[in-house]
C-alpha positions as CSV (number, residue, x, y, z in Angstrom):
1,M,-7.9,205.2,-156.5
2,Y,-5.7,205.1,-159.6
3,D,-3.0,202.5,-160.3
4,L,-0.1,204.7,-161.7
5,F,2.7,202.3,-161.2
6,T,2.9,198.5,-160.9
7,D,4.2,198.2,-157.3
8,F,2.0,200.7,-155.4
9,D,-1.3,202.6,-155.6
10,A,-1.9,206.3,-155.8
11,E,-5.0,208.2,-154.5
12,F,-6.1,211.7,-155.4
13,T,-8.8,213.6,-153.4
14,L,-10.2,217.0,-153.8
15,D,-12.3,218.7,-151.1
16,E,-15.8,220.0,-151.8
17,A,-14.6,223.7,-152.0
18,R,-12.0,222.6,-154.6
19,R,-9.3,224.2,-152.5
20,I,-7.3,221.3,-151.2
21,L,-5.9,218.6,-153.4
22,T,-4.3,215.6,-151.7
23,W,-2.1,213.1,-153.5
24,S,-0.8,210.0,-151.6
25,F,0.9,206.9,-152.8
26,G,2.6,203.9,-151.3
27,P,3.7,201.9,-149.6
28,T,6.7,201.4,-151.9
29,P,10.2,200.2,-151.2
30,W,12.7,203.0,-150.6
31,D,16.3,202.8,-149.7
32,F,16.9,205.7,-147.3
33,P,20.5,207.0,-147.7
34,Q,20.8,207.7,-144.0
35,N,20.6,203.9,-143.2
36,P,22.5,202.1,-146.0
37,E,22.9,198.9,-143.9
38,V,19.1,198.5,-143.5
39,G,18.2,198.3,-147.2
40,A,14.9,199.1,-148.7
41,E,12.0,200.0,-146.3
42,A,8.3,200.6,-146.9
43,A,7.6,204.3,-147.4
44,M,4.5,206.5,-148.0
45,V,4.4,209.9,-149.7
46,V,1.6,212.5,-149.2
47,F,1.4,215.8,-151.1
48,V,-1.2,218.4,-149.9
49,L,-1.7,221.3,-152.3
50,T,-3.8,224.2,-151.0
51,R,-5.2,227.0,-153.3
52,A,-4.6,230.4,-151.8
């Protein structure tokens, strides 16, 4: 696990075949524009990159 920012952690994983890289981070506060009256909510982001 790598601390990239001060308010949340990021994690990188690579499968044994070196074909799938997963990057996830959070939770971090995010103010979703669809719900302006709610304010910031906890959010997670996960990127999955697959080599073809």
